[in-house]
C-alpha positions as CSV (number, residue, x, y, z in Angstrom):
1,M,-25.7,14.4,-10.4
2,L,-23.1,13.0,-8.0
3,V,-20.8,15.2,-6.1
4,L,-17.8,13.7,-4.3
5,A,-17.0,15.5,-1.1
6,S,-13.3,14.4,-1.0
7,A,-10.0,15.5,-2.7
8,S,-8.6,12.0,-2.4
9,P,-7.5,10.6,-5.7
10,R,-7.8,7.1,-4.3
11,R,-11.4,7.5,-3.6
12,L,-11.9,8.9,-7.2
13,D,-9.9,5.9,-8.6
14,L,-12.2,3.4,-6.6
15,L,-15.4,5.1,-7.8
16,R,-14.2,4.9,-11.4
17,Q,-13.3,1.2,-10.9
18,I,-17.0,0.5,-10.4
19,G,-18.1,2.8,-13.2
20,V,-19.1,5.8,-11.1
21,E,-17.9,9.2,-12.5
22,P,-18.7,12.1,-10.2
23,A,-20.1,15.2,-12.0
24,A,-18.2,17.3,-9.5
25,I,-15.5,17.1,-6.8
26,D,-15.9,19.4,-3.9
27,P,-13.7,18.7,-0.9
28,A,-15.2,19.4,2.5
29,D,-13.0,21.6,4.8
30,A,-14.2,20.1,8.2
31,D,-12.3,20.2,11.4
32,E,-10.9,16.5,11.8
33,T,-9.9,16.9,15.4
34,P,-11.2,13.9,17.5
35,H,-13.3,14.9,20.5
36,P,-11.7,13.8,24.0
37,A,-12.3,10.2,24.5
38,E,-14.2,9.8,21.3
39,L,-14.3,6.2,20.1
40,P,-12.9,5.5,16.6
41,R,-16.2,4.1,15.1
42,L,-18.2,7.1,16.3
43,Y,-15.5,9.5,15.1
44,A,-15.4,7.9,11.6
45,L,-19.2,8.3,11.3
46,R,-19.2,11.9,12.6
47,M,-16.5,12.9,10.1
48,A,-18.3,11.4,7.2
49,R,-21.5,13.2,8.2
50,A,-19.8,16.4,8.9
51,K,-18.1,16.4,5.5
52,L,-21.6,15.7,3.9
53,A,-23.0,18.5,6.0
54,V,-20.4,21.0,4.7
55,V,-20.7,20.1,0.9
56,A,-24.5,19.2,0.5
57,P,-25.7,22.8,0.8
58,R,-23.4,23.8,-1.9
59,H,-25.2,21.5,-4.4
60,P,-28.8,21.5,-4.0
61,G,-30.6,18.7,-5.9
62,A,-27.4,16.6,-6.2
63,T,-26.5,13.4,-4.5
64,V,-23.4,14.0,-2.4
65,L,-21.0,11.3,-1.3
66,A,-18.7,11.9,1.6
67,A,-16.3,9.4,3.4
68,D,-13.7,9.1,6.1
69,S,-11.2,6.5,6.8
70,V,-9.8,5.9,10.4
71,V,-7.1,3.6,11.5
72,A,-7.4,2.5,15.0
73,V,-5.4,0.5,17.5
74,G,-7.9,-0.3,20.3
75,R,-9.4,2.8,21.3
76,R,-6.6,5.0,19.8
77,I,-7.2,6.7,16.6
78,L,-4.0,7.1,14.6
79,P,-3.4,10.4,12.7
80,K,-3.1,11.1,9.0
81,A,0.7,11.2,8.9
82,E,2.1,14.7,8.0
83,T,5.7,14.3,9.3
84,E,8.2,11.6,9.1
85,E,8.0,11.3,12.9
86,D,4.2,10.8,12.6
87,A,4.9,8.0,10.1
88,R,7.6,6.4,12.4
89,R,5.2,6.5,15.4
90,C,2.3,5.0,13.4
91,L,4.4,2.1,12.0
92,A,6.0,1.4,15.3
93,L,2.5,1.1,16.9
94,L,1.3,-1.1,14.0
95,S,4.4,-3.3,13.8
96,G,3.5,-7.0,14.5
97,R,0.0,-6.0,15.8
98,R,-3.6,-6.1,14.4
99,H,-5.4,-2.8,13.8
100,R,-8.8,-1.8,12.4
101,V,-9.6,0.4,9.4
102,L,-12.9,2.0,9.8
103,G,-14.5,3.4,6.7
104,A,-17.6,5.6,7.1
105,V,-19.5,6.6,4.2
106,A,-22.4,9.1,4.1
107,V,-24.7,9.7,1.0
108,G,-27.2,12.6,1.0
109,S,-29.8,13.1,-1.6
110,A,-33.1,15.0,-1.5
111,G,-32.7,15.8,2.2
112,R,-32.1,12.1,3.1
113,V,-28.8,10.9,4.6
114,S,-27.8,7.3,4.7
115,T,-24.6,6.0,6.3
116,R,-22.6,2.8,6.6
117,L,-19.7,2.0,8.6
118,V,-17.2,-0.8,7.3
119,E,-14.5,-2.5,9.6
120,T,-11.5,-4.2,8.1
121,V,-9.0,-5.9,10.3
122,V,-5.3,-5.7,9.2
123,R,-2.3,-7.3,10.8
124,F,1.2,-6.1,10.1
125,K,4.2,-8.2,10.3
126,R,6.9,-7.2,12.9
127,L,8.7,-4.4,11.1
128,E,12.4,-4.2,10.9
129,R,13.9,-0.7,11.7
130,S,15.5,-0.8,8.0
131,E,11.8,-1.4,6.6
132,V,10.4,1.4,8.5
133,E,13.2,3.8,7.4
134,D,13.0,2.7,3.8
135,Y,9.1,3.3,3.9
136,V,9.4,6.6,5.5
137,G,12.0,7.5,2.9
138,S,9.6,6.8,0.2
139,G,7.2,9.6,1.2
140,E,4.2,7.4,0.4
141,W,2.8,7.7,3.8
142,R,2.2,11.5,3.6
143,G,-1.5,12.4,4.4
144,K,-2.4,8.7,4.8
145,A,-4.4,7.4,7.8
146,G,-2.1,5.4,10.0
147,G,0.8,6.4,8.0
148,Y,0.6,3.8,5.3
149,A,-1.0,3.1,1.8
150,I,-1.9,-0.6,1.6
151,Q,-2.0,-0.3,-2.4
152,G,1.5,0.8,-2.5
153,R,4.7,-0.4,-0.9
154,A,3.2,-1.1,2.4
155,A,1.4,-4.0,0.9
156,V,4.4,-6.2,2.0
157,F,3.8,-5.4,5.6
158,V,0.4,-6.9,5.5
159,A,0.3,-10.4,7.0
160,F,-3.5,-10.6,7.4
161,L,-6.6,-8.9,6.1
162,S,-10.1,-9.7,7.1
163,G,-12.8,-7.6,5.4
164,S,-12.9,-5.1,2.6
165,Y,-9.6,-4.3,0.8
166,S,-11.1,-1.2,-0.9
167,N,-12.0,0.1,2.6
168,V,-8.4,0.0,3.6
169,V,-7.5,1.8,0.3
170,G,-10.1,4.6,1.1
171,L,-13.6,3.6,0.2
172,P,-15.7,0.5,0.9
173,L,-17.0,-0.2,-2.6
174,F,-19.8,-2.7,-2.0
175,E,-21.3,-0.6,0.7
176,T,-20.8,2.6,-1.3
177,A,-22.5,1.0,-4.4
178,A,-25.5,0.0,-2.3
179,L,-25.9,3.5,-0.8
180,L,-25.7,5.1,-4.2
181,R,-28.3,2.7,-5.8
182,T,-30.7,3.5,-2.9
183,A,-30.0,7.2,-3.3
184,A,-30.8,7.4,-7.2
185,P,-34.3,8.7,-8.0
């Protein structure tokens, strides 16, 4: 039995894309505040493990999949945009620059925990003020790490991508499938 420790419809869609249907969805309620001076890679892994630690005890005997996506510019962790101002700040920071999307996946089964961290490099074109305002007006950015959804309207902002596209959407499928194969009895 697989339990997805996420309320993200994108993660569920991605799992279904590779033929994986969780038996249950049980979102973790974990504090997602970065620690002072915490590096983005360590933060992503810590969050995936923390989500797993919250959900796994509620489903003894199940395999639990938890994940976290972090958008980082240098050492700076961008927030999940909740307000229009958050979205504008994120887009201004990403405009014309490269950033990293760090996808951490944790799978727990029979007391064993396995993790993977995937890094995808994305470069946005230089954004015009009108493009930012149109995107903010779409509302698509709400709750998205870094204030954008690559699988939506923000796709036109992407000038370069190196690594896993599915990682930027919300779950690195190659690594997730490998972790689930090794967790299977």
